[in-house]
Backbone as a chain_set.jsonl record, in Angstrom:
{"seq": "MNLRDTIFYVTLPASVCFRRFATICVAVVLLFSAVLPAQDGPQPVRKPMLIRDTDIAEGIEPEPEPTKEPNPARSRENLNIGNTYFKRGNVTAAISRYIEAIAWQEDSIPAYEALARAYERNGEFTKAILTLETVIEKNPDSRKNREFQAKIASLRKKLR", "coords": {"N": [[0.845, -1.198, 0.031], [0.586, 2.052, -0.723], [1.651, 5.739, -0.299], [-0.365, 7.416, -1.194], [-2.515, 5.86, -1.291], [-3.162, 5.426, 1.242], [-3.818, 7.923, 2.137], [-6.052, 8.588, 0.632], [-7.907, 6.455, 2.193], [-8.125, 7.531, 4.506], [-9.127, 10.006, 4.444], [-11.651, 9.713, 3.148], [-13.739, 8.802, 4.914], [-14.12, 11.094, 6.588], [-14.86, 13.044, 4.563], [-17.411, 12.106, 3.608], [-18.653, 12.272, 6.042], [-18.833, 14.853, 6.693], [-20.415, 15.657, 4.1], [-22.719, 14.604, 4.683], [-23.499, 15.809, 7.32], [-23.548, 18.397, 6.569], [-25.739, 18.449, 4.57], [-27.981, 17.524, 6.294], [-28.133, 19.926, 7.81], [-28.713, 21.841, 5.919], [-31.413, 20.917, 5.221], [-32.72, 20.984, 7.573], [-32.88, 23.831, 8.19], [-34.207, 24.876, 5.91], [-36.642, 23.593, 6.436], [-37.509, 24.804, 8.893], [-37.577, 27.477, 8.299], [-39.55, 27.361, 6.35], [-41.928, 26.687, 7.981], [-42.066, 28.575, 10.186], [-43.923, 31.255, 9.789], [-43.984, 35.084, 9.148], [-45.165, 36.921, 12.134], [-47.282, 39.471, 12.801], [-48.85, 40.561, 14.967], [-50.86, 39.349, 18.198], [-52.845, 36.561, 17.097], [-56.305, 36.08, 16.188], [-58.304, 34.142, 18.264], [-60.029, 31.515, 16.855], [-63.323, 30.427, 16.782], [-64.746, 27.15, 17.304], [-66.717, 25.954, 14.756], [-69.52, 24.658, 12.937], [-69.822, 23.389, 9.664], [-72.549, 23.203, 8.309], [-75.751, 24.1, 9.072], [-75.036, 25.8, 11.132], [-76.343, 27.808, 12.578], [-78.654, 26.564, 13.606], [-77.168, 24.524, 15.414], [-76.275, 26.317, 17.247], [-78.273, 26.815, 18.594], [-80.314, 28.62, 17.436], [-83.814, 29.415, 16.363], [-85.044, 28.537, 13.386], [-86.472, 30.977, 10.948], [-89.907, 30.821, 10.443], [-90.946, 29.297, 7.428], [-93.057, 31.079, 4.632], [-95.143, 29.167, 3.273], [-95.046, 25.823, 2.954], [-95.011, 22.987, 0.759], [-96.482, 19.933, 1.193], [-93.821, 17.442, 2.207], [-92.935, 14.47, 2.772], [-90.067, 13.116, 2.33], [-88.321, 15.299, 3.017], [-89.043, 15.869, 5.531], [-88.579, 13.515, 7.004], [-85.797, 13.484, 6.73], [-85.117, 15.826, 7.958], [-86.004, 15.044, 10.445], [-84.341, 12.865, 11.125], [-81.696, 13.985, 11.05], [-82.391, 15.639, 13.56], [-82.601, 13.861, 15.335], [-80.037, 12.97, 15.419], [-78.731, 15.145, 16.467], [-80.014, 15.441, 18.906], [-79.251, 12.756, 20.175], [-76.622, 13.401, 20.257], [-76.507, 15.259, 22.426], [-77.411, 17.912, 21.986], [-79.613, 19.557, 22.593], [-81.489, 21.683, 22.022], [-80.876, 22.003, 19.155], [-81.774, 20.083, 18.016], [-84.559, 20.306, 18.548], [-85.079, 22.636, 16.822], [-84.811, 21.305, 14.423], [-86.688, 19.1, 14.63], [-88.928, 20.882, 14.723], [-88.906, 22.137, 12.151], [-88.997, 19.561, 10.606], [-91.592, 19.039, 11.054], [-92.854, 21.103, 10.032], [-92.722, 20.249, 7.052], [-93.824, 18.317, 7.018], [-97.361, 18.097, 8.215], [-98.894, 16.017, 9.878], [-96.936, 14.24, 11.091], [-96.396, 11.831, 13.229], [-94.038, 10.713, 14.638], [-92.325, 13.02, 14.384], [-93.576, 14.834, 15.943], [-93.764, 13.486, 18.28], [-91.033, 12.927, 18.659], [-90.278, 15.84, 19.236], [-91.307, 16.47, 21.585], [-90.453, 14.479, 23.371], [-87.678, 15.898, 23.087], [-88.323, 18.601, 24.411], [-89.256, 17.772, 26.922], [-86.819, 16.968, 27.745], [-85.363, 19.129, 27.849], [-86.55, 20.541, 29.762], [-88.742, 21.841, 29.444], [-91.79, 21.489, 30.437], [-94.224, 22.122, 29.95], [-94.237, 22.761, 27.07], [-93.933, 20.513, 26.03], [-95.974, 19.091, 26.783], [-98.273, 20.491, 25.576], [-97.476, 19.846, 22.854], [-97.786, 17.115, 22.843], [-100.342, 17.361, 23.2], [-101.557, 18.539, 20.782], [-100.596, 16.696, 18.687], [-102.22, 14.447, 19.27], [-104.762, 15.709, 18.783], [-104.429, 16.24, 16.127], [-104.287, 13.811, 14.926], [-106.782, 11.76, 15.688], [-106.83, 9.294, 15.287], [-105.165, 7.435, 15.974], [-103.052, 4.836, 17.225], [-101.167, 5.382, 19.412], [-102.32, 7.21, 20.823], [-103.367, 6.54, 23.481], [-100.865, 5.889, 24.753], [-99.717, 8.586, 24.427], [-101.794, 10.128, 25.965], [-100.873, 9.122, 28.772], [-98.373, 9.88, 29.092], [-98.665, 12.485, 28.896], [-100.235, 12.991, 31.26], [-97.954, 12.007, 32.88], [-96.229, 14.017, 32.6], [-97.541, 16.355, 33.546], [-97.814, 15.934, 36.377], [-94.922, 16.169, 36.888], [-94.936, 18.619, 36.601], [-95.616, 19.955, 38.826]], "CA": [[-0.089, -0.225, 0.002], [1.445, 3.306, -0.943], [1.071, 6.794, 0.61], [-1.716, 7.757, -1.928], [-3.749, 4.712, -0.864], [-3.398, 5.42, 2.808], [-4.449, 8.992, 2.446], [-7.387, 8.079, 0.357], [-8.792, 5.548, 3.019], [-7.988, 8.269, 5.734], [-9.792, 11.047, 4.125], [-12.75, 9.256, 2.545], [-14.842, 8.921, 5.882], [-14.377, 12.525, 6.863], [-15.589, 13.879, 3.729], [-18.666, 11.761, 3.772], [-19.644, 12.629, 7.151], [-19.305, 16.2, 6.28], [-21.475, 15.804, 3.345], [-24.0, 13.989, 5.486], [-23.908, 16.867, 8.331], [-24.15, 19.769, 5.584], [-26.993, 17.903, 3.953], [-28.764, 17.558, 7.125], [-28.222, 21.425, 8.055], [-29.438, 22.649, 4.945], [-32.73, 20.484, 5.452], [-33.201, 21.693, 9.064], [-32.909, 25.469, 7.858], [-35.13, 24.782, 4.838], [-37.837, 23.174, 7.049], [-37.771, 25.771, 9.913], [-37.761, 28.692, 7.511], [-40.842, 27.449, 5.745], [-42.638, 26.734, 9.13], [-42.66, 29.755, 10.899], [-44.366, 32.53, 9.506], [-44.004, 36.255, 10.221], [-46.421, 37.067, 12.698], [-47.334, 40.929, 13.165], [-49.41, 40.508, 16.165], [-51.728, 38.099, 18.195], [-53.866, 36.153, 16.273], [-57.539, 35.992, 17.012], [-58.999, 32.884, 18.556], [-61.173, 30.939, 16.098], [-64.382, 29.671, 17.623], [-64.947, 26.115, 16.442], [-68.033, 26.074, 14.256], [-70.124, 23.547, 12.123], [-69.822, 23.607, 8.256], [-73.501, 23.266, 7.997], [-76.556, 24.345, 10.073], [-74.555, 26.664, 12.35], [-77.255, 28.61, 13.25], [-79.42, 25.362, 14.322], [-76.382, 24.087, 16.257], [-76.376, 27.256, 18.428], [-79.9, 26.903, 19.182], [-81.211, 29.757, 17.098], [-84.588, 28.584, 15.867], [-85.192, 29.113, 11.959], [-87.61, 31.708, 10.827], [-90.855, 30.189, 9.786], [-91.232, 29.942, 5.874], [-94.713, 31.2, 4.469], [-96.177, 27.854, 3.02], [-94.718, 24.607, 2.568], [-95.821, 21.898, 0.18], [-95.757, 18.65, 2.009], [-92.739, 16.659, 1.426], [-92.25, 13.509, 3.699], [-88.747, 13.132, 2.214], [-87.616, 16.44, 3.594], [-89.464, 15.928, 6.842], [-87.777, 12.439, 7.649], [-84.386, 13.969, 6.486], [-84.961, 16.918, 9.258], [-86.384, 14.209, 11.831], [-83.184, 12.162, 11.144], [-80.779, 15.193, 11.465], [-82.675, 16.131, 14.889], [-82.374, 12.547, 16.39], [-78.566, 13.003, 15.303], [-78.325, 16.174, 17.619], [-80.353, 14.649, 20.348], [-78.287, 11.738, 20.831], [-75.291, 13.979, 20.8], [-76.824, 16.336, 23.586], [-77.607, 19.22, 21.618], [-81.226, 19.389, 22.338], [-81.87, 23.064, 20.799], [-80.882, 22.059, 17.778], [-83.016, 18.993, 17.927], [-85.802, 20.911, 18.656], [-85.245, 23.289, 15.708], [-85.009, 20.315, 13.477], [-88.046, 18.538, 14.704], [-89.971, 21.929, 14.24], [-88.774, 22.002, 10.823], [-89.752, 18.376, 10.234], [-93.362, 19.262, 11.567], [-93.251, 22.16, 8.888], [-92.844, 19.679, 5.897], [-95.27, 17.0, 7.148], [-97.903, 18.431, 9.549], [-99.412, 15.069, 10.543], [-95.798, 13.477, 11.196], [-96.39, 11.523, 14.694], [-92.783, 10.543, 14.929], [-91.812, 14.041, 14.603], [-94.325, 15.461, 17.316], [-93.336, 12.728, 19.453], [-89.583, 13.412, 19.254], [-90.291, 17.296, 19.959], [-92.078, 16.33, 22.912], [-89.243, 14.272, 24.09], [-86.71, 16.748, 23.392], [-89.067, 19.574, 25.11], [-89.003, 17.206, 28.156], [-85.489, 16.802, 28.209], [-84.876, 20.513, 27.995], [-87.057, 20.937, 31.024], [-89.84, 22.709, 29.019], [-92.739, 20.477, 30.266], [-95.435, 23.035, 29.085], [-94.29, 22.766, 25.67], [-94.215, 18.994, 25.654], [-97.722, 18.905, 27.044], [-98.905, 21.209, 24.26], [-97.005, 19.119, 21.652], [-98.727, 16.123, 22.54], [-101.996, 17.474, 22.745], [-101.413, 18.742, 19.401], [-100.477, 15.255, 17.89], [-103.437, 13.728, 19.617], [-105.917, 16.305, 18.071], [-104.069, 16.087, 14.496], [-104.395, 12.189, 14.877], [-107.314, 11.245, 16.539], [-107.599, 7.713, 15.064], [-103.861, 6.952, 16.101], [-102.838, 3.827, 18.088], [-100.486, 5.736, 20.159], [-102.918, 8.392, 21.817], [-103.407, 6.293, 25.114], [-99.554, 6.19, 25.371], [-99.579, 10.009, 24.851], [-102.104, 10.557, 27.248], [-100.306, 8.738, 29.912], [-97.269, 10.717, 29.062], [-99.343, 13.848, 29.16], [-100.354, 12.812, 32.683], [-96.627, 12.116, 33.941], [-95.477, 15.548, 32.691], [-98.564, 17.182, 34.395], [-97.084, 15.624, 37.742], [-93.602, 16.876, 37.174], [-95.089, 20.514, 36.665], [-96.452, 20.27, 40.367]], "C": [[0.784, 1.181, -0.127], [0.888, 4.381, -0.29], [-0.135, 7.441, -0.229], [-2.854, 7.078, -1.675], [-4.107, 5.225, 0.771], [-4.117, 7.102, 2.88], [-5.82, 9.011, 2.114], [-8.274, 7.364, 1.281], [-8.869, 6.568, 4.265], [-8.985, 9.451, 5.454], [-11.381, 10.703, 3.817], [-14.027, 9.342, 3.91], [-15.041, 10.217, 6.378], [-15.041, 13.325, 6.217], [-17.097, 13.055, 3.665], [-19.414, 12.354, 4.828], [-20.081, 14.083, 7.181], [-20.273, 16.5, 5.37], [-22.725, 15.213, 3.741], [-24.425, 15.427, 6.34], [-24.334, 18.003, 7.532], [-25.43, 19.543, 5.192], [-28.11, 18.08, 5.019], [-28.887, 19.203, 7.754], [-29.179, 22.065, 7.238], [-31.019, 22.108, 4.997], [-33.374, 21.092, 6.695], [-33.682, 23.297, 8.722], [-33.895, 25.484, 7.185], [-36.577, 24.609, 5.633], [-38.284, 24.225, 7.972], [-38.162, 27.069, 9.214], [-38.985, 28.801, 6.933], [-42.141, 27.392, 6.746], [-42.991, 27.909, 9.761], [-42.722, 30.9, 9.961], [-44.052, 33.731, 9.938], [-44.986, 36.45, 10.698], [-46.035, 38.563, 13.199], [-47.871, 41.195, 14.472], [-50.269, 39.151, 16.835], [-52.692, 37.898, 17.161], [-55.165, 36.199, 16.955], [-57.847, 34.492, 17.149], [-60.341, 32.612, 17.665], [-61.965, 30.231, 16.707], [-64.79, 28.346, 16.641], [-66.213, 26.505, 15.853], [-68.416, 24.741, 13.349], [-69.985, 24.167, 10.724], [-71.155, 23.708, 7.857], [-74.462, 23.3, 9.219], [-75.824, 24.698, 11.301], [-75.42, 27.246, 13.153], [-78.218, 27.457, 14.191], [-78.565, 24.787, 15.455], [-76.307, 24.951, 17.495], [-77.666, 27.423, 19.065], [-80.854, 28.106, 18.625], [-82.489, 28.93, 15.972], [-84.953, 29.062, 14.227], [-86.395, 29.883, 12.008], [-88.297, 30.955, 10.225], [-90.975, 30.478, 8.333], [-92.803, 30.115, 5.483], [-95.432, 30.021, 4.17], [-95.221, 26.973, 2.662], [-95.431, 23.871, 1.697], [-95.226, 20.918, 1.212], [-94.683, 17.914, 1.259], [-92.235, 15.714, 2.671], [-91.005, 13.399, 3.571], [-88.101, 13.972, 3.238], [-88.107, 16.091, 5.012], [-88.769, 14.806, 7.593], [-86.158, 12.703, 7.987], [-84.158, 14.767, 7.766], [-85.071, 16.078, 10.592], [-84.82, 13.478, 12.253], [-81.85, 12.971, 11.927], [-81.135, 15.475, 13.068], [-82.435, 15.04, 15.73], [-80.836, 12.27, 16.484], [-78.171, 13.837, 16.661], [-78.853, 15.964, 18.777], [-79.587, 13.575, 21.125], [-76.826, 12.265, 21.342], [-75.554, 15.118, 22.084], [-77.118, 17.693, 23.319], [-79.021, 19.449, 21.083], [-81.959, 20.285, 21.752], [-81.89, 22.765, 19.64], [-81.617, 21.014, 17.288], [-84.263, 19.329, 17.931], [-86.227, 21.751, 17.413], [-85.493, 22.494, 14.351], [-86.442, 19.712, 13.317], [-89.207, 19.619, 14.465], [-90.232, 21.948, 12.659], [-89.215, 20.707, 9.992], [-91.276, 18.549, 10.256], [-93.684, 20.487, 10.168], [-93.516, 21.616, 7.423], [-93.763, 18.81, 5.82], [-95.888, 17.237, 8.562], [-98.512, 17.438, 10.266], [-98.281, 13.908, 11.087], [-95.715, 13.074, 12.705], [-94.99, 11.239, 14.997], [-92.016, 11.92, 15.219], [-92.366, 15.12, 15.625], [-93.684, 14.605, 18.531], [-91.837, 13.066, 19.92], [-89.473, 14.669, 19.607], [-90.791, 17.099, 20.966], [-91.098, 15.709, 23.958], [-88.141, 15.336, 24.224], [-87.191, 18.016, 24.408], [-88.848, 18.929, 26.591], [-87.569, 17.24, 28.566], [-84.765, 18.008, 28.679], [-85.493, 21.146, 29.249], [-88.498, 21.94, 30.587], [-91.08, 21.721, 28.929], [-94.001, 21.131, 29.734], [-95.607, 22.462, 27.853], [-94.439, 21.434, 25.121], [-95.624, 18.602, 25.926], [-98.412, 19.345, 25.765], [-98.51, 20.412, 22.883], [-97.932, 17.68, 21.626], [-99.95, 15.836, 22.823], [-102.104, 17.791, 21.165], [-101.481, 17.596, 18.41], [-101.588, 14.384, 18.253], [-104.746, 14.529, 18.697], [-105.547, 16.388, 16.438], [-104.485, 14.708, 14.161], [-105.058, 11.609, 15.529], [-107.48, 9.827, 16.654], [-105.994, 6.977, 15.451], [-103.655, 6.019, 17.355], [-101.776, 4.004, 19.28], [-101.043, 6.861, 21.033], [-102.812, 7.992, 23.317], [-101.74, 6.377, 25.861], [-99.332, 7.883, 25.65], [-100.134, 10.506, 25.752], [-101.851, 10.404, 28.433], [-99.048, 9.706, 29.966], [-97.633, 11.961, 29.439], [-99.349, 14.13, 31.057], [-99.06, 12.788, 33.603], [-96.388, 13.42, 33.897], [-96.566, 16.467, 33.696], [-98.011, 17.003, 36.102], [-95.727, 16.153, 37.982], [-93.675, 18.474, 37.113], [-95.598, 20.931, 37.877], [-95.116, 20.66, 41.134]], "O": [[1.798, 1.202, 0.57], [-0.193, 4.247, 0.284], [-0.907, 8.083, 0.483], [-3.992, 7.533, -1.788], [-5.23, 5.328, 1.263], [-4.944, 7.333, 3.762], [-6.703, 9.327, 2.912], [-9.468, 7.647, 1.188], [-9.784, 6.343, 5.057], [-9.669, 9.804, 6.414], [-12.257, 11.443, 4.263], [-15.094, 9.932, 3.742], [-16.208, 10.518, 6.627], [-15.736, 14.205, 6.726], [-18.018, 13.872, 3.699], [-20.532, 12.852, 4.696], [-21.179, 14.523, 7.52], [-21.02, 17.454, 5.592], [-23.738, 15.382, 3.063], [-25.459, 16.047, 6.092], [-25.406, 18.557, 7.776], [-26.282, 20.396, 5.442], [-29.112, 18.724, 4.71], [-30.004, 19.51, 8.17], [-30.182, 22.673, 7.61], [-31.873, 22.971, 4.793], [-34.483, 21.627, 6.692], [-34.775, 23.767, 9.038], [-34.799, 26.146, 7.694], [-37.505, 25.399, 5.456], [-39.459, 24.578, 7.869], [-39.133, 27.685, 9.654], [-39.59, 29.87, 6.862], [-43.208, 27.923, 6.439], [-44.171, 28.24, 9.874], [-41.733, 31.415, 9.438], [-43.776, 33.772, 11.137], [-45.981, 36.265, 9.998], [-44.995, 38.9, 13.764], [-47.335, 42.091, 15.124], [-50.371, 38.098, 16.205], [-53.246, 38.769, 16.491], [-55.208, 36.342, 18.177], [-57.651, 33.711, 16.218], [-61.393, 33.251, 17.713], [-61.476, 29.266, 17.294], [-65.093, 28.475, 15.455], [-66.836, 27.401, 16.423], [-67.563, 23.881, 13.128], [-70.029, 25.393, 10.614], [-71.212, 24.408, 6.846], [-74.171, 22.698, 10.252], [-75.928, 24.058, 12.347], [-75.29, 27.215, 14.376], [-78.396, 27.622, 15.398], [-79.172, 24.536, 16.496], [-76.277, 24.459, 18.623], [-77.922, 28.178, 20.004], [-81.884, 28.486, 19.182], [-82.227, 28.129, 15.075], [-85.124, 30.277, 14.119], [-87.275, 29.663, 12.841], [-87.738, 30.242, 9.391], [-91.09, 31.634, 7.927], [-93.668, 29.383, 5.964], [-96.433, 29.825, 4.859], [-94.39, 27.463, 1.897], [-96.646, 24.045, 1.786], [-94.158, 20.916, 1.824], [-94.615, 17.778, 0.038], [-91.337, 16.067, 3.435], [-90.42, 13.545, 4.645], [-87.447, 13.508, 4.171], [-87.135, 16.061, 5.765], [-88.368, 15.037, 8.734], [-85.487, 12.361, 8.961], [-83.238, 14.512, 8.544], [-84.417, 16.319, 11.606], [-84.285, 13.527, 13.361], [-81.249, 12.686, 12.963], [-80.176, 15.534, 13.838], [-82.052, 15.268, 16.878], [-80.352, 11.546, 17.354], [-77.532, 13.412, 17.624], [-78.201, 16.284, 19.771], [-79.361, 13.522, 22.334], [-76.124, 11.883, 22.279], [-74.597, 15.731, 22.556], [-77.109, 18.562, 24.19], [-79.501, 19.521, 19.951], [-82.931, 19.994, 21.054], [-82.816, 23.151, 18.927], [-82.083, 21.057, 16.149], [-85.09, 18.655, 17.317], [-87.37, 21.705, 16.956], [-86.181, 22.896, 13.413], [-87.168, 19.753, 12.324], [-90.311, 19.257, 14.056], [-91.301, 21.828, 12.06], [-89.716, 20.799, 8.872], [-92.005, 18.116, 9.365], [-94.732, 20.532, 9.522], [-94.269, 22.202, 6.645], [-94.429, 18.518, 4.827], [-95.426, 16.889, 9.648], [-98.788, 17.778, 11.416], [-98.679, 12.806, 11.462], [-95.075, 13.803, 13.463], [-94.775, 11.8, 16.071], [-91.197, 11.992, 16.135], [-91.714, 16.079, 16.037], [-93.197, 15.096, 19.549], [-91.46, 13.366, 21.053], [-88.533, 14.875, 20.375], [-90.609, 18.157, 21.568], [-90.9, 16.171, 25.082], [-87.715, 15.646, 25.336], [-86.341, 18.391, 25.216], [-88.252, 19.622, 27.416], [-87.241, 17.541, 29.714], [-83.889, 18.063, 29.542], [-85.008, 22.168, 29.735], [-89.122, 22.625, 31.398], [-91.455, 21.203, 27.877], [-94.757, 20.454, 29.036], [-96.602, 21.856, 27.455], [-94.937, 21.183, 24.024], [-96.265, 17.814, 25.23], [-99.034, 18.573, 25.036], [-99.283, 20.42, 21.925], [-98.593, 17.264, 20.675], [-100.575, 14.776, 22.806], [-102.853, 17.111, 20.463], [-102.281, 17.552, 17.476], [-101.882, 13.519, 17.428], [-105.555, 13.881, 18.034], [-106.438, 16.599, 15.616], [-105.038, 14.509, 13.079], [-104.492, 10.76, 16.216], [-107.995, 9.198, 17.578], [-105.852, 5.818, 15.061], [-104.063, 6.407, 18.45], [-101.492, 3.064, 20.023], [-100.333, 7.403, 21.88], [-102.363, 8.715, 24.207], [-101.439, 6.746, 26.996], [-98.922, 8.382, 26.698], [-99.528, 11.268, 26.506], [-102.304, 11.163, 29.29], [-98.827, 10.28, 31.033], [-96.97, 12.556, 30.288], [-98.809, 14.956, 31.793], [-98.981, 13.317, 34.712], [-96.309, 14.07, 34.939], [-96.116, 17.224, 34.556], [-97.874, 17.963, 36.861], [-95.377, 16.543, 39.096], [-92.831, 19.309, 37.438], [-95.992, 22.083, 38.059], [-95.157, 20.983, 42.321]]}, "num_chains": 1, "name": "protein.A"}
């Protein structure tokens, strides 16, 4: 082995390490310079919101529309969304959806029943009683009328 081969073997590992170190340093500098934007002042905190139905989720009841053509499909859709809100604990949004379902189909027994349940959960027993009385009045031949009357009696006891 001559002197030239010895120098090559000794200098090779040092140059390879330096290249790797330099590459890593450049990558770190580029990474951090891209991540940190310039900040002029404190950024406002964004309030989390729903992409859809923000007003309903915040409990703002929708304004009643003038007259709607009966549409059972839209009624079921609002009822299902209201049930989802109810299961997640957002009772005020569920109430708004149940009212909307009733607006699309005025004789919807499941919508009235769900609305009464939501009013009861929300502590609005008088509204729950009025809702159940309305469903009995609109559907006098329903099989659930006895059940609704028993529910009205138990809600009246809670009012006392």
